[in-house]
C-alpha positions in Angstrom: 283.1 7.5 117.0 285.7 9.9 117.7 286.3 13.4 116.6 288.5 14.0 113.5 288.6 17.8 113.8 287.6 20.4 115.8 287.5 24.2 115.5 286.1 27.1 117.9 285.6 30.7 118.1 284.8 33.2 120.6 286.2 32.2 123.5 287.6 34.6 125.8 291.2 32.2 126.6 291.0 31.1 123.1 289.3 33.6 120.6 289.8 30.7 117.9 291.4 27.4 117.2 291.4 24.6 114.7 292.8 21.4 115.0 292.5 18.6 112.1 294.0 15.3 111.5 293.0 13.9 115.1 294.1 10.3 116.2 292.5 8.1 118.6 294.9 9.2 121.5 295.2 13.2 121.7 298.2 14.4 124.0 297.5 18.0 125.0 300.3 20.1 127.4 298.9 21.3 129.8 296.4 22.2 131.5 296.5 25.9 130.7 293.3 28.2 130.2 294.0 27.5 126.5 293.2 23.3 127.2 290.2 23.9 129.4 288.7 26.0 126.9 289.0 23.6 123.9 287.9 21.0 126.8 284.6 23.4 126.8 284.2 23.7 123.1 284.0 20.0 123.1 281.6 19.5 126.1 279.4 22.4 124.1 278.7 20.2 121.2 277.4 17.2 123.3 275.6 20.0 125.8 273.5 20.9 122.9 272.8 17.4 122.0 271.4 16.3 125.8 270.3 18.2 128.7 272.0 16.3 131.2 275.5 17.2 129.7 273.8 20.8 129.3 273.4 21.1 132.9 276.7 19.8 133.6 278.6 22.1 130.9 276.8 25.2 133.3 278.0 23.7 136.4 281.7 23.8 135.4 281.1 26.8 134.1 280.3 27.8 137.5 276.9 29.4 136.8 274.4 27.9 138.5 274.1 27.6 142.7 274.8 24.7 144.7 270.9 24.1 144.6 270.2 25.6 141.4 268.5 23.7 138.6 268.7 26.3 135.4 265.6 26.5 133.3 266.0 24.6 130.4 263.6 24.4 127.2 263.8 22.6 123.9 263.0 18.8 122.6 264.7 16.6 122.2 267.6 19.2 122.1 268.0 22.1 124.8 267.3 25.3 123.0 267.9 27.7 125.8 268.7 27.6 129.1 268.3 30.4 132.3 269.9 30.8 135.5 270.1 33.4 138.1 273.9 34.5 137.8 274.0 38.1 135.5 278.1 38.1 136.1 280.1 35.2 135.9 279.0 34.5 132.4 280.5 37.7 130.7 284.3 36.0 131.4 283.2 33.1 129.5 283.3 35.5 126.0 286.0 37.0 124.1 283.6 39.5 122.7 280.7 40.7 125.5 279.2 42.8 122.9 278.3 39.4 120.3 278.5 37.0 123.3 279.1 34.2 120.8 280.5 30.8 120.4 280.6 28.7 117.7 282.3 25.1 117.4 282.4 22.9 114.6 283.8 18.7 114.7 284.1 16.3 112.7 283.5 12.8 113.9 284.1 9.2 112.4 281.4 7.4 113.4 281.1 3.7 114.7 279.8 0.9 112.4 276.6 0.6 114.3 275.9 4.4 113.5 277.1 3.8 109.9 274.7 0.6 109.5 271.6 3.3 110.9 272.6 5.4 108.2 272.7 2.7 105.9 269.3 1.5 106.8 268.1 4.8 107.0 269.3 5.4 102.8 266.5 3.3 101.7 264.1 6.1 102.8 266.8 9.2 102.1 268.4 8.7 98.6 270.8 11.6 99.6 272.3 9.2 101.9 273.1 6.9 99.6 275.9 9.5 98.2 276.5 10.7 101.3 277.8 7.6 103.1 279.5 6.0 99.6 283.2 7.5 100.9 282.6 6.2 104.5 280.9 7.5 107.4 282.0 11.3 108.8 279.4 13.8 109.8 280.3 17.5 110.3 278.6 19.4 112.9 278.1 23.2 114.1 276.5 24.0 117.0 276.3 27.9 118.7 275.9 29.4 121.7 274.4 32.8 122.3 274.6 34.7 125.6 271.5 37.2 126.2 272.5 40.5 127.0 271.9 40.2 130.6 273.9 36.9 130.5 271.7 34.5 132.8 270.4 32.8 129.9 271.6 31.3 126.7 270.1 30.0 123.2 271.4 27.0 121.4 271.5 25.8 118.0 272.3 23.4 115.9 273.8 25.6 113.1 274.8 23.0 110.4 274.8 19.2 109.9 276.8 17.5 106.9 277.5 13.9 106.0 279.7 12.8 103.5 279.3 16.1 100.9 275.6 16.3 101.7 274.3 19.0 104.1 270.8 18.3 106.0 268.8 20.1 107.6 269.0 20.7 111.5 266.0 22.8 111.9 263.4 20.6 114.6 260.5 21.5 111.5 262.5 20.2 108.6 265.0 17.3 110.7 264.8 14.0 108.8 263.8 11.2 112.2 267.1 9.2 111.2 268.7 12.5 112.0 267.4 13.7 115.0 267.8 9.6 116.4 271.4 9.7 115.6 272.3 13.0 117.2 270.4 12.2 120.1 272.7 8.9 120.1 275.7 11.2 119.7 274.6 13.2 122.7 275.8 10.5 125.6 278.9 9.7 123.7 281.3 12.3 125.4 282.7 12.3 129.4 284.6 14.9 130.9 287.0 13.3 133.6 286.0 15.2 137.2 287.7 14.4 140.2 285.2 14.5 143.1 282.4 12.5 141.6 280.6 9.9 143.8 282.4 6.8 142.4 280.4 4.5 144.8 276.5 5.6 143.5 277.8 6.1 140.0 279.0 1.9 140.4 275.4 1.0 142.5 273.7 2.8 139.7 275.7 0.4 137.2 275.4 -3.1 138.9 271.6 -2.6 139.5 271.3 -1.5 135.8 268.8 -3.6 133.5 271.1 -2.7 130.7 274.5 -1.9 131.8 275.7 -4.5 134.0 278.4 -5.4 131.6 280.0 -2.4 132.2 280.7 -2.7 136.0 282.5 -6.2 135.2 284.7 -4.7 132.9 285.7 -1.9 135.2 286.0 -4.4 137.9 288.0 -6.7 135.5 290.0 -3.6 134.5 291.3 -2.8 138.4 291.5 -6.5 139.7 295.3 -6.6 138.7 296.4 -3.1 140.0 293.9 -3.2 143.1 292.4 -6.6 143.8 288.7 -7.4 143.7 286.4 -4.4 143.9 282.9 -4.4 144.5 280.2 -1.6 145.5 278.4 -2.1 149.0 275.4 -0.8 150.9 276.9 0.9 154.2 275.5 0.1 157.2 274.1 3.9 156.7 272.5 2.9 153.9 275.2 4.8 151.5 277.0 2.6 148.7 280.7 2.5 149.0 283.4 0.9 147.5 285.4 -2.7 148.9 288.9 -4.0 147.9 288.9 -7.9 148.4 286.4 -6.8 151.1 288.2 -4.5 153.1 287.8 -0.1 152.9 288.8 1.2 149.7 290.7 4.1 151.3 293.5 1.3 152.4 294.8 2.6 148.9 295.2 6.0 149.8 295.2 8.6 147.6 296.4 7.1 144.2 294.2 4.2 144.8 291.0 6.4 145.0 292.6 7.9 141.2 292.9 5.0 139.8 289.4 3.8 140.4 287.8 7.7 139.6 289.6 7.3 136.1 288.9 3.6 135.6 285.0 4.7 136.0 285.0 7.2 133.7 286.6 4.5 131.3 284.4 1.9 131.9 281.3 2.6 133.9 280.4 6.2 131.9 279.3 4.6 128.5 281.4 7.1 126.7 283.3 6.9 123.6 285.0 10.2 124.0 286.8 11.1 127.4 288.8 13.9 127.9 291.2 13.6 131.3 293.3 15.7 132.8 296.1 13.3 134.4 300.2 12.9 134.6 299.2 8.7 134.4 298.9 7.4 131.6 296.7 4.5 133.0 294.5 5.2 130.3 296.0 5.7 127.3 295.5 1.8 126.4 291.7 2.1 127.0 291.5 3.1 123.0 293.8 0.2 121.9 292.0 -3.6 120.6 288.8 -4.6 119.8 287.7 -4.6 123.8 288.4 -1.4 124.4 286.2 0.8 126.3 286.8 3.8 124.3 287.3 5.2 120.9 288.7 8.2 121.7 290.6 9.9 124.8 292.0 13.3 125.1 294.7 13.7 127.7 296.0 17.1 129.1 299.2 16.8 131.1 302.8 18.4 131.5 304.4 16.2 128.8 302.0 16.7 126.2 302.5 16.2 122.6 300.4 19.3 121.2 300.3 23.2 122.5 297.0 24.3 122.2 297.3 28.2 120.8 295.1 30.5 119.3 294.8 30.0 115.0 296.5 32.8 113.0 294.1 36.0 112.8 293.4 35.8 108.8 294.1 38.9 106.9 292.3 40.5 104.7 293.8 40.8 100.8 294.3 44.0 100.1 295.4 44.6 96.3 298.5 46.8 95.7 298.9 49.5 93.0 300.3 47.5 90.4 297.6 44.6 91.0 299.5 42.1 93.0 297.9 41.0 96.4 299.3 40.9 99.8 
């Protein structure tokens, strides 16, 4: 699964943006406030599909105190969240009076997702025509801050597969669509330096279902670093060893390489957003065994500059009947 188009409106540093015909490698110039907002917009889509993703986004926006957990309502998708801070969120929106954010993405689905739709088509005739020209899904989400800016309401505004629109409200949404969107919710990861990679590695190596991710992560680092593994230190905390010696021997760049590789191999994401001058993850979308379906990389030599979309001017009829 990867994102082929995105449009967003309402963000303070990027009031409107529209990107289309996106490839599996999206290389943006930055970081700038505009590229950061684009990452926020992309993350908001997945936050509307996952409570864990929503909490990560609220923390990224600095809306939560270090020890605070938001009050979240909604099942299986978060419908609203509340916190104590009443000031910080005001800087996120372009119009404090409207307080509204909206994002629309078009996704190219992968073969397992397409297979699930074909199976569901036997019970949903409209899906037959929807997937006849391939598996693309367009999803629109919205977020509305409370006037006090200490809460947010989330909504799945529209969902379209091919040329067919399907209901997104809890009462009308078909079960197969709920399952599809739940699966999509965990497919995005935004790389954040400083996250505890030893803890993530320990969770993965002891996982019933995801041990293969750990093995692939080890293989990806073998040539550049050596034999990496996670162990329990005498203190009980997980630590990383390279050739049975502490990872710190490899300095800052060693830690950076391990963190980047963890975002690609250990998280299980299809779509990765990363701000890095190093291109070591670019090959991670190439080949049948690649861990990622798409990478959005932000660096100073990026190919695409993120700028606000031109404002649409209303057509004005002149006296002679022409349109300006």
